[in-house]
Structures are given as C-alpha cells and as structure tokens.
Gaussian input, Z-matrix of N, CA and C with variables (Angstrom, degrees):
# hf/3-21g

backbone

0 1
 N
 C     1     B1
 C     2     B2     1     A1
 N     3     B3     2     A2     1     D1
 C     4     B4     3     A3     2     D2
 C     5     B5     4     A4     3     D3
 N     6     B6     5     A5     4     D4
 C     7     B7     6     A6     5     D5
 C     8     B8     7     A7     6     D6
 N     9     B9     8     A8     7     D7
 C    10    B10     9     A9     8     D8
 C    11    B11    10    A10     9     D9
 N    12    B12    11    A11    10    D10
 C    13    B13    12    A12    11    D11
 C    14    B14    13    A13    12    D12
 N    15    B15    14    A14    13    D13
 C    16    B16    15    A15    14    D14
 C    17    B17    16    A16    15    D15
 N    18    B18    17    A17    16    D16
 C    19    B19    18    A18    17    D17
 C    20    B20    19    A19    18    D18
 N    21    B21    20    A20    19    D19
 C    22    B22    21    A21    20    D20
 C    23    B23    22    A22    21    D21
 N    24    B24    23    A23    22    D22
 C    25    B25    24    A24    23    D23
 C    26    B26    25    A25    24    D24
 N    27    B27    26    A26    25    D25
 C    28    B28    27    A27    26    D26
 C    29    B29    28    A28    27    D27
 N    30    B30    29    A29    28    D28
 C    31    B31    30    A30    29    D29
 C    32    B32    31    A31    30    D30
 N    33    B33    32    A32    31    D31
 C    34    B34    33    A33    32    D32
 C    35    B35    34    A34    33    D33
 N    36    B36    35    A35    34    D34
 C    37    B37    36    A36    35    D35
 C    38    B38    37    A37    36    D36
 N    39    B39    38    A38    37    D37
 C    40    B40    39    A39    38    D38
 C    41    B41    40    A40    39    D39
 N    42    B42    41    A41    40    D40
 C    43    B43    42    A42    41    D41
 C    44    B44    43    A43    42    D42
 N    45    B45    44    A44    43    D43
 C    46    B46    45    A45    44    D44
 C    47    B47    46    A46    45    D45
 N    48    B48    47    A47    46    D46
 C    49    B49    48    A48    47    D47
 C    50    B50    49    A49    48    D48
 N    51    B51    50    A50    49    D49
 C    52    B52    51    A51    50    D50
 C    53    B53    52    A52    51    D51
 N    54    B54    53    A53    52    D52
 C    55    B55    54    A54    53    D53
 C    56    B56    55    A55    54    D54
 N    57    B57    56    A56    55    D55
 C    58    B58    57    A57    56    D56
 C    59    B59    58    A58    57    D57
 N    60    B60    59    A59    58    D58
 C    61    B61    60    A60    59    D59
 C    62    B62    61    A61    60    D60
 N    63    B63    62    A62    61    D61
 C    64    B64    63    A63    62    D62
 C    65    B65    64    A64    63    D63
 N    66    B66    65    A65    64    D64
 C    67    B67    66    A66    65    D65
 C    68    B68    67    A67    66    D66
 N    69    B69    68    A68    67    D67
 C    70    B70    69    A69    68    D68
 C    71    B71    70    A70    69    D69
 N    72    B72    71    A71    70    D70
 C    73    B73    72    A72    71    D71
 C    74    B74    73    A73    72    D72
 N    75    B75    74    A74    73    D73
 C    76    B76    75    A75    74    D74
 C    77    B77    76    A76    75    D75
 N    78    B78    77    A77    76    D76
 C    79    B79    78    A78    77    D77
 C    80    B80    79    A79    78    D78
 N    81    B81    80    A80    79    D79
 C    82    B82    81    A81    80    D80
 C    83    B83    82    A82    81    D81
 N    84    B84    83    A83    82    D82
 C    85    B85    84    A84    83    D83
 C    86    B86    85    A85    84    D84
 N    87    B87    86    A86    85    D85
 C    88    B88    87    A87    86    D86
 C    89    B89    88    A88    87    D87
 N    90    B90    89    A89    88    D88
 C    91    B91    90    A90    89    D89
 C    92    B92    91    A91    90    D90
 N    93    B93    92    A92    91    D91
 C    94    B94    93    A93    92    D92
 C    95    B95    94    A94    93    D93
 N    96    B96    95    A95    94    D94
 C    97    B97    96    A96    95    D95
 C    98    B98    97    A97    96    D96
 N    99    B99    98    A98    97    D97
 C   100   B100    99    A99    98    D98
 C   101   B101   100   A100    99    D99
 N   102   B102   101   A101   100   D100
 C   103   B103   102   A102   101   D101
 C   104   B104   103   A103   102   D102
 N   105   B105   104   A104   103   D103
 C   106   B106   105   A105   104   D104
 C   107   B107   106   A106   105   D105
 N   108   B108   107   A107   106   D106
 C   109   B109   108   A108   107   D107
 C   110   B110   109   A109   108   D108
 N   111   B111   110   A110   109   D109
 C   112   B112   111   A111   110   D110
 C   113   B113   112   A112   111   D111
 N   114   B114   113   A113   112   D112
 C   115   B115   114   A114   113   D113
 C   116   B116   115   A115   114   D114
 N   117   B117   116   A116   115   D115
 C   118   B118   117   A117   116   D116
 C   119   B119   118   A118   117   D117
 N   120   B120   119   A119   118   D118
 C   121   B121   120   A120   119   D119
 C   122   B122   121   A121   120   D120
 N   123   B123   122   A122   121   D121
 C   124   B124   123   A123   122   D122
 C   125   B125   124   A124   123   D123
 N   126   B126   125   A125   124   D124
 C   127   B127   126   A126   125   D125
 C   128   B128   127   A127   126   D126
 N   129   B129   128   A128   127   D127
 C   130   B130   129   A129   128   D128
 C   131   B131   130   A130   129   D129
 N   132   B132   131   A131   130   D130
 C   133   B133   132   A132   131   D131
 C   134   B134   133   A133   132   D132
 N   135   B135   134   A134   133   D133
 C   136   B136   135   A135   134   D134
 C   137   B137   136   A136   135   D135
 N   138   B138   137   A137   136   D136
 C   139   B139   138   A138   137   D137
 C   140   B140   139   A139   138   D138
 N   141   B141   140   A140   139   D139
 C   142   B142   141   A141   140   D140
 C   143   B143   142   A142   141   D141
 N   144   B144   143   A143   142   D142
 C   145   B145   144   A144   143   D143
 C   146   B146   145   A145   144   D144
 N   147   B147   146   A146   145   D145
 C   148   B148   147   A147   146   D146
 C   149   B149   148   A148   147   D147
 N   150   B150   149   A149   148   D148
 C   151   B151   150   A150   149   D149
 C   152   B152   151   A151   150   D150
 N   153   B153   152   A152   151   D151
 C   154   B154   153   A153   152   D152
 C   155   B155   154   A154   153   D153
 N   156   B156   155   A155   154   D154
 C   157   B157   156   A156   155   D155
 C   158   B158   157   A157   156   D156
 N   159   B159   158   A158   157   D157
 C   160   B160   159   A159   158   D158
 C   161   B161   160   A160   159   D159
 N   162   B162   161   A161   160   D160
 C   163   B163   162   A162   161   D161
 C   164   B164   163   A163   162   D162
 N   165   B165   164   A164   163   D163
 C   166   B166   165   A165   164   D164
 C   167   B167   166   A166   165   D165
 N   168   B168   167   A167   166   D166
 C   169   B169   168   A168   167   D167
 C   170   B170   169   A169   168   D168
 N   171   B171   170   A170   169   D169
 C   172   B172   171   A171   170   D170
 C   173   B173   172   A172   171   D171
 N   174   B174   173   A173   172   D172
 C   175   B175   174   A174   173   D173
 C   176   B176   175   A175   174   D174
 N   177   B177   176   A176   175   D175
 C   178   B178   177   A177   176   D176
 C   179   B179   178   A178   177   D177
 N   180   B180   179   A179   178   D178
 C   181   B181   180   A180   179   D179
 C   182   B182   181   A181   180   D180
 N   183   B183   182   A182   181   D181
 C   184   B184   183   A183   182   D182
 C   185   B185   184   A184   183   D183
 N   186   B186   185   A185   184   D184
 C   187   B187   186   A186   185   D185
 C   188   B188   187   A187   186   D186
 N   189   B189   188   A188   187   D187
 C   190   B190   189   A189   188   D188
 C   191   B191   190   A190   189   D189
 N   192   B192   191   A191   190   D190
 C   193   B193   192   A192   191   D191
 C   194   B194   193   A193   192   D192
 N   195   B195   194   A194   193   D193
 C   196   B196   195   A195   194   D194
 C   197   B197   196   A196   195   D195
 N   198   B198   197   A197   196   D196
 C   199   B199   198   A198   197   D197
 C   200   B200   199   A199   198   D198
 N   201   B201   200   A200   199   D199
 C   202   B202   201   A201   200   D200
 C   203   B203   202   A202   201   D201
 N   204   B204   203   A203   202   D202
 C   205   B205   204   A204   203   D203
 C   206   B206   205   A205   204   D204
 N   207   B207   206   A206   205   D205
 C   208   B208   207   A207   206   D206
 C   209   B209   208   A208   207   D207
 N   210   B210   209   A209   208   D208
 C   211   B211   210   A210   209   D209
 C   212   B212   211   A211   210   D210
 N   213   B213   212   A212   211   D211
 C   214   B214   213   A213   212   D212
 C   215   B215   214   A214   213   D213
 N   216   B216   215   A215   214   D214
 C   217   B217   216   A216   215   D215
 C   218   B218   217   A217   216   D216
 N   219   B219   218   A218   217   D217
 C   220   B220   219   A219   218   D218
 C   221   B221   220   A220   219   D219
 N   222   B222   221   A221   220   D220
 C   223   B223   222   A222   221   D221
 C   224   B224   223   A223   222   D222
 N   225   B225   224   A224   223   D223
 C   226   B226   225   A225   224   D224
 C   227   B227   226   A226   225   D225
 N   228   B228   227   A227   226   D226
 C   229   B229   228   A228   227   D227
 C   230   B230   229   A229   228   D228
 N   231   B231   230   A230   229   D229
 C   232   B232   231   A231   230   D230
 C   233   B233   232   A232   231   D231
 N   234   B234   233   A233   232   D232
 C   235   B235   234   A234   233   D233
 C   236   B236   235   A235   234   D234
 N   237   B237   236   A236   235   D235
 C   238   B238   237   A237   236   D236
 C   239   B239   238   A238   237   D237
 N   240   B240   239   A239   238   D238
 C   241   B241   240   A240   239   D239
 C   242   B242   241   A241   240   D240
 N   243   B243   242   A242   241   D241
 C   244   B244   243   A243   242   D242
 C   245   B245   244   A244   243   D243
 N   246   B246   245   A245   244   D244
 C   247   B247   246   A246   245   D245
 C   248   B248   247   A247   246   D246
 N   249   B249   248   A248   247   D247
 C   250   B250   249   A249   248   D248
 C   251   B251   250   A250   249   D249
 N   252   B252   251   A251   250   D250
 C   253   B253   252   A252   251   D251
 C   254   B254   253   A253   252   D252
 N   255   B255   254   A254   253   D253
 C   256   B256   255   A255   254   D254
 C   257   B257   256   A256   255   D255
 N   258   B258   257   A257   256   D256
 C   259   B259   258   A258   257   D257
 C   260   B260   259   A259   258   D258

   B1=1.4488
   B2=1.5307
   B3=1.3065
   B4=1.4539
   B5=1.5266
   B6=1.3174
   B7=1.4642
   B8=1.5214
   B9=1.3243
   B10=1.4643
   B11=1.5323
   B12=1.3254
   B13=1.4607
   B14=1.5232
   B15=1.3399
   B16=1.4693
   B17=1.5083
   B18=1.3445
   B19=1.4625
   B20=1.5251
   B21=1.3253
   B22=1.4658
   B23=1.5279
   B24=1.3310
   B25=1.4593
   B26=1.5306
   B27=1.3183
   B28=1.4626
   B29=1.5180
   B30=1.3249
   B31=1.4598
   B32=1.5287
   B33=1.3124
   B34=1.4613
   B35=1.5231
   B36=1.3212
   B37=1.4721
   B38=1.5201
   B39=1.3191
   B40=1.4667
   B41=1.5215
   B42=1.3332
   B43=1.4645
   B44=1.5255
   B45=1.3226
   B46=1.4480
   B47=1.5208
   B48=1.3155
   B49=1.4491
   B50=1.5124
   B51=1.3209
   B52=1.4538
   B53=1.5193
   B54=1.2995
   B55=1.4559
   B56=1.5175
   B57=1.3084
   B58=1.4541
   B59=1.5275
   B60=1.3189
   B61=1.4614
   B62=1.5268
   B63=1.3139
   B64=1.4612
   B65=1.5187
   B66=1.3247
   B67=1.4578
   B68=1.5173
   B69=1.3120
   B70=1.4567
   B71=1.5257
   B72=1.3191
   B73=1.4622
   B74=1.5163
   B75=1.3324
   B76=1.4562
   B77=1.5247
   B78=1.3218
   B79=1.4458
   B80=1.5187
   B81=1.3274
   B82=1.4636
   B83=1.5152
   B84=1.3368
   B85=1.4511
   B86=1.5198
   B87=1.3224
   B88=1.4588
   B89=1.5236
   B90=1.3320
   B91=1.4583
   B92=1.5220
   B93=1.3202
   B94=1.4600
   B95=1.5207
   B96=1.3335
   B97=1.4622
   B98=1.5302
   B99=1.3168
   B100=1.4500
   B101=1.5280
   B102=1.3245
   B103=1.4644
   B104=1.5228
   B105=1.3248
   B106=1.4661
   B107=1.5215
   B108=1.3453
   B109=1.4609
   B110=1.5258
   B111=1.3280
   B112=1.4620
   B113=1.5209
   B114=1.3265
   B115=1.4624
   B116=1.5215
   B117=1.3301
   B118=1.4603
   B119=1.5243
   B120=1.3165
   B121=1.4581
   B122=1.5190
   B123=1.3323
   B124=1.4542
   B125=1.5181
   B126=1.3152
   B127=1.4607
   B128=1.5311
   B129=1.3230
   B130=1.4581
   B131=1.5126
   B132=1.3134
   B133=1.4677
   B134=1.5228
   B135=1.3055
   B136=1.4513
   B137=1.5189
   B138=1.3135
   B139=1.4574
   B140=1.5228
   B141=1.3138
   B142=1.4607
   B143=1.5281
   B144=1.3178
   B145=1.4580
   B146=1.5295
   B147=1.3069
   B148=1.4643
   B149=1.5274
   B150=1.3106
   B151=1.4691
   B152=1.5258
   B153=1.3212
   B154=1.4683
   B155=1.5274
   B156=1.3230
   B157=1.4633
   B158=1.5264
   B159=1.3310
   B160=1.4650
   B161=1.5228
   B162=1.3299
   B163=1.4626
   B164=1.5239
   B165=1.3249
   B166=1.4642
   B167=1.5276
   B168=1.3366
   B169=1.4651
   B170=1.5254
   B171=1.3372
   B172=1.4707
   B173=1.5217
   B174=1.3265
   B175=1.4611
   B176=1.5314
   B177=1.3277
   B178=1.4713
   B179=1.5203
   B180=1.3279
   B181=1.4642
   B182=1.5232
   B183=1.3329
   B184=1.4624
   B185=1.5217
   B186=1.3336
   B187=1.4639
   B188=1.5169
   B189=1.3264
   B190=1.4658
   B191=1.5215
   B192=1.3220
   B193=1.4586
   B194=1.5262
   B195=1.3301
   B196=1.4558
   B197=1.5296
   B198=1.3215
   B199=1.4620
   B200=1.5162
   B201=1.3252
   B202=1.4673
   B203=1.5281
   B204=1.3302
   B205=1.4660
   B206=1.5328
   B207=1.3306
   B208=1.4647
   B209=1.5301
   B210=1.3281
   B211=1.4589
   B212=1.5276
   B213=1.3267
   B214=1.4666
   B215=1.5171
   B216=1.3196
   B217=1.4766
   B218=1.5237
   B219=1.3329
   B220=1.4667
   B221=1.5253
   B222=1.3095
   B223=1.4660
   B224=1.5335
   B225=1.3460
   B226=1.4645
   B227=1.5285
   B228=1.3327
   B229=1.4676
   B230=1.5275
   B231=1.3093
   B232=1.4712
   B233=1.5127
   B234=1.3059
   B235=1.4644
   B236=1.5243
   B237=1.3265
   B238=1.4630
   B239=1.5258
   B240=1.3223
   B241=1.4661
   B242=1.5294
   B243=1.3081
   B244=1.4532
   B245=1.5394
   B246=1.3419
   B247=1.4634
   B248=1.5256
   B249=1.3342
   B250=1.4514
   B251=1.5293
   B252=1.3169
   B253=1.4646
   B254=1.5170
   B255=1.3158
   B256=1.4691
   B257=1.5233
   B258=1.3212
   B259=1.4761
   B260=1.4614
   A1=107.92
   A2=117.18
   A3=120.57
   A4=110.91
   A5=114.19
   A6=120.17
   A7=110.85
   A8=117.91
   A9=121.00
   A10=111.25
   A11=117.29
   A12=120.35
   A13=110.16
   A14=116.90
   A15=120.13
   A16=111.24
   A17=115.92
   A18=120.38
   A19=110.65
   A20=117.80
   A21=120.98
   A22=111.60
   A23=116.77
   A24=120.00
   A25=111.21
   A26=116.71
   A27=119.78
   A28=112.64
   A29=118.17
   A30=120.42
   A31=112.12
   A32=117.84
   A33=120.99
   A34=109.94
   A35=117.72
   A36=119.82
   A37=111.51
   A38=115.34
   A39=121.45
   A40=107.89
   A41=116.53
   A42=121.03
   A43=108.99
   A44=117.42
   A45=121.30
   A46=109.95
   A47=114.72
   A48=120.10
   A49=112.47
   A50=118.47
   A51=120.33
   A52=109.33
   A53=115.30
   A54=120.10
   A55=109.97
   A56=117.01
   A57=121.69
   A58=109.31
   A59=115.35
   A60=119.30
   A61=109.07
   A62=115.63
   A63=121.23
   A64=112.09
   A65=115.73
   A66=118.98
   A67=111.65
   A68=117.32
   A69=119.66
   A70=110.87
   A71=116.99
   A72=119.91
   A73=113.39
   A74=118.10
   A75=119.91
   A76=113.06
   A77=117.29
   A78=119.34
   A79=111.05
   A80=116.67
   A81=120.77
   A82=111.04
   A83=117.72
   A84=120.85
   A85=109.26
   A86=116.15
   A87=119.80
   A88=112.09
   A89=117.58
   A90=120.55
   A91=109.26
   A92=115.92
   A93=121.38
   A94=111.72
   A95=118.17
   A96=120.16
   A97=110.50
   A98=116.65
   A99=120.06
   A100=110.64
   A101=116.46
   A102=120.91
   A103=110.34
   A104=117.49
   A105=119.60
   A106=110.48
   A107=118.23
   A108=120.74
   A109=110.64
   A110=117.38
   A111=120.54
   A112=110.78
   A113=116.65
   A114=120.17
   A115=111.08
   A116=116.85
   A117=120.34
   A118=112.19
   A119=117.34
   A120=120.33
   A121=112.18
   A122=117.35
   A123=120.57
   A124=113.29
   A125=118.11
   A126=121.97
   A127=109.96
   A128=116.02
   A129=120.80
   A130=114.11
   A131=117.67
   A132=121.02
   A133=109.55
   A134=116.42
   A135=122.61
   A136=108.04
   A137=115.86
   A138=120.11
   A139=113.29
   A140=117.64
   A141=120.65
   A142=108.42
   A143=116.68
   A144=119.23
   A145=110.08
   A146=116.02
   A147=121.99
   A148=111.92
   A149=116.80
   A150=119.95
   A151=110.66
   A152=116.32
   A153=120.40
   A154=110.89
   A155=116.77
   A156=120.64
   A157=110.82
   A158=117.13
   A159=120.90
   A160=111.96
   A161=116.25
   A162=119.83
   A163=111.21
   A164=116.18
   A165=119.70
   A166=110.39
   A167=116.73
   A168=120.58
   A169=111.32
   A170=116.75
   A171=120.63
   A172=111.22
   A173=116.71
   A174=121.14
   A175=110.23
   A176=117.00
   A177=120.72
   A178=111.02
   A179=117.01
   A180=120.85
   A181=110.95
   A182=116.81
   A183=120.74
   A184=110.57
   A185=116.89
   A186=120.17
   A187=111.79
   A188=116.99
   A189=120.13
   A190=111.49
   A191=116.77
   A192=121.05
   A193=111.10
   A194=116.93
   A195=120.11
   A196=111.21
   A197=117.34
   A198=120.72
   A199=111.76
   A200=116.91
   A201=120.41
   A202=110.94
   A203=117.09
   A204=120.66
   A205=111.17
   A206=116.92
   A207=120.64
   A208=110.47
   A209=116.59
   A210=120.44
   A211=110.80
   A212=116.99
   A213=121.38
   A214=111.87
   A215=116.87
   A216=120.40
   A217=110.61
   A218=116.60
   A219=119.90
   A220=110.68
   A221=117.15
   A222=120.82
   A223=110.74
   A224=117.18
   A225=120.96
   A226=109.83
   A227=117.81
   A228=120.78
   A229=110.69
   A230=117.15
   A231=120.74
   A232=111.41
   A233=116.81
   A234=120.39
   A235=111.03
   A236=118.18
   A237=120.88
   A238=110.07
   A239=117.19
   A240=120.73
   A241=110.65
   A242=116.58
   A243=121.13
   A244=111.45
   A245=115.76
   A246=119.94
   A247=110.57
   A248=117.72
   A249=120.52
   A250=112.02
   A251=118.09
   A252=120.76
   A253=112.18
   A254=117.85
   A255=120.74
   A256=111.78
   A257=117.61
   A258=119.87
   A259=112.38
   D1=136.31
   D2=-176.66
   D3=-70.82
   D4=159.41
   D5=-178.79
   D6=-62.39
   D7=-45.07
   D8=-175.92
   D9=-64.71
   D10=-40.95
   D11=178.92
   D12=-65.10
   D13=-44.15
   D14=177.13
   D15=-60.73
   D16=-42.00
   D17=-179.78
   D18=-62.67
   D19=-43.98
   D20=178.71
   D21=-64.12
   D22=-41.69
   D23=179.33
   D24=-65.79
   D25=-35.44
   D26=-179.31
   D27=-75.55
   D28=-12.13
   D29=178.01
   D30=-82.05
   D31=-7.28
   D32=178.29
   D33=-64.03
   D34=149.39
   D35=-179.52
   D36=-60.39
   D37=142.54
   D38=-178.69
   D39=-107.97
   D40=138.47
   D41=177.59
   D42=-65.07
   D43=145.17
   D44=-179.73
   D45=-63.71
   D46=142.63
   D47=178.73
   D48=99.83
   D49=-15.85
   D50=177.61
   D51=-91.68
   D52=153.79
   D53=-178.76
   D54=-77.92
   D55=134.13
   D56=179.00
   D57=-104.90
   D58=98.86
   D59=178.27
   D60=-118.00
   D61=49.48
   D62=-177.85
   D63=-57.43
   D64=-43.38
   D65=-176.98
   D66=-65.86
   D67=-32.74
   D68=179.72
   D69=-70.86
   D70=-38.12
   D71=-176.77
   D72=-78.27
   D73=-23.97
   D74=-174.61
   D75=-109.79
   D76=11.59
   D77=-177.57
   D78=-70.37
   D79=145.18
   D80=176.95
   D81=-88.08
   D82=-21.79
   D83=179.48
   D84=-84.31
   D85=119.65
   D86=-176.33
   D87=-100.51
   D88=-27.70
   D89=-173.89
   D90=-107.81
   D91=111.30
   D92=-175.52
   D93=-65.85
   D94=-36.79
   D95=-179.34
   D96=-66.06
   D97=-41.76
   D98=179.15
   D99=-66.05
   D100=-39.29
   D101=178.33
   D102=-64.31
   D103=-41.74
   D104=179.10
   D105=-68.22
   D106=-34.46
   D107=175.81
   D108=-63.12
   D109=-43.63
   D110=178.56
   D111=-63.29
   D112=-38.23
   D113=179.95
   D114=-67.34
   D115=-40.86
   D116=-179.77
   D117=-66.15
   D118=-37.71
   D119=-177.84
   D120=-80.64
   D121=-10.77
   D122=178.21
   D123=80.23
   D124=20.41
   D125=-179.14
   D126=-66.45
   D127=126.32
   D128=177.08
   D129=71.98
   D130=18.57
   D131=-176.59
   D132=-88.57
   D133=130.27
   D134=176.11
   D135=-123.00
   D136=142.91
   D137=-177.02
   D138=-84.37
   D139=-4.66
   D140=-178.34
   D141=-82.62
   D142=120.26
   D143=178.69
   D144=-85.66
   D145=167.42
   D146=-174.88
   D147=-63.82
   D148=-37.97
   D149=-178.65
   D150=-64.91
   D151=-46.57
   D152=179.93
   D153=-63.62
   D154=-39.34
   D155=178.08
   D156=-64.23
   D157=-39.73
   D158=177.25
   D159=-64.53
   D160=-41.67
   D161=177.83
   D162=-64.07
   D163=-40.89
   D164=179.54
   D165=-64.70
   D166=-40.05
   D167=178.39
   D168=-64.07
   D169=-43.40
   D170=178.70
   D171=-62.25
   D172=-41.81
   D173=179.63
   D174=-63.30
   D175=-42.85
   D176=178.88
   D177=-65.78
   D178=-42.85
   D179=179.35
   D180=-63.85
   D181=-38.63
   D182=178.92
   D183=-64.92
   D184=-42.79
   D185=178.18
   D186=-64.13
   D187=-41.32
   D188=177.93
   D189=-63.33
   D190=-41.96
   D191=179.39
   D192=-64.43
   D193=-45.20
   D194=179.58
   D195=-65.54
   D196=-38.31
   D197=177.10
   D198=-64.91
   D199=-42.64
   D200=178.47
   D201=-66.05
   D202=-38.08
   D203=177.64
   D204=-65.43
   D205=-42.96
   D206=178.69
   D207=-64.77
   D208=-41.54
   D209=177.88
   D210=-62.58
   D211=-43.03
   D212=178.95
   D213=-63.51
   D214=-42.60
   D215=179.20
   D216=-65.25
   D217=-41.50
   D218=178.77
   D219=-65.16
   D220=-39.00
   D221=179.67
   D222=-65.13
   D223=-43.28
   D224=178.70
   D225=-63.34
   D226=-42.33
   D227=179.24
   D228=-64.34
   D229=-41.46
   D230=179.43
   D231=-65.16
   D232=-44.84
   D233=179.88
   D234=-67.50
   D235=-35.43
   D236=177.69
   D237=-66.72
   D238=-42.25
   D239=178.24
   D240=-64.16
   D241=-40.92
   D242=178.11
   D243=-63.73
   D244=-39.84
   D245=179.65
   D246=-67.93
   D247=-37.59
   D248=179.82
   D249=-68.96
   D250=-30.80
   D251=179.29
   D252=-74.11
   D253=-19.88
   D254=179.83
   D255=-75.06
   D256=-24.25
   D257=-178.30
   D258=-81.73

C-alpha cells in the first residue's frame, strides 16, 4: 500500500479508547539505527524552527499584500487623473 493512501486512511477519525499511533504506521523511515545515525551526524538539520518560519512567511505575505494594495491604489489614481484630463 502506498504511503499517501495509508496516510489518508490513517487520518480518518478514531473511536475513543483505541491507540492512535498514526505516526508510527505512516513513517517513511524504516530503519531506526540509520535514522539515529543521520540525526547524530546532523544530516539535513536546519536551525530554523517552525514558529520562526511561520512568522517569516506571515511577514513576507503582509509585505506583498501591502505592496499590491499600494500599487493598485496608485494605478487607480493614475487612471482617474488620465480620465479627467481627457474631458
């Protein structure tokens, strides 16, 4: 069974009282020793945590939105001025 299908099936609601080991059943890492070796050597390790990355994304999205709004307002003002000069 493919990983994605297993992951989707494991997202279904679980009856109370049953053990929820979704992460264990859908993990891509099969060999614990190899995974611990990768962790010890620092392979693929980044110092950016999820919270900081989310804040950085929000800040970038806010700047893009404000820039697009300013551009739109300037465009409307320019087109309005151009339309008024035609009369």
